[in-house]
Residue, then its C-alpha position, 0 to 999 in steps of 0.5 A: x934335521x931333528x928340528x926346524x923352528x923357523x926363524x928361531x932354531x935349527x937342530x941336526x945331527x952332524x957327521x963331519x969328523x965321525x960317521x952315521x953311527x956316532x953323530x954329534x949334535x948341532x943346535x943353531x939359534x937365531x935371535x934379534x940383536x938390534x938391527x942384526x941377528x945373533x947366531x949361537x951355535x952349540x955343538x955337543x956330543x950325543x950318547x953314541x959320540x961321547x967317547x969321541x967328542x973330547x978329542x974332536x971338540x977343539x977342531x970343531x970349535x976352530x972350524x965353527x970360528x972360521x965358518x962364522x967369520x966367513x959368514x960375517x964377512x959375507x953379510x958385511x959385503x951384502x950390507x955395503 
């Protein structure tokens, strides 16, 4: 973990799809949105993964969409 600024922000190196020598960077921010929480995920290259990132970015984007949909569904179940 590179940064944890509870309850607003989390930054970490991400290795799925790469290795420890070529991490990507994930920053997750949380902000109030009425009675809900807005979650924004920024997934980007680091200096060591710049050459790998363009080919992997579409898969990361699709994966994050699935993860966020699953979290939203789980949150909806908790609120019923």
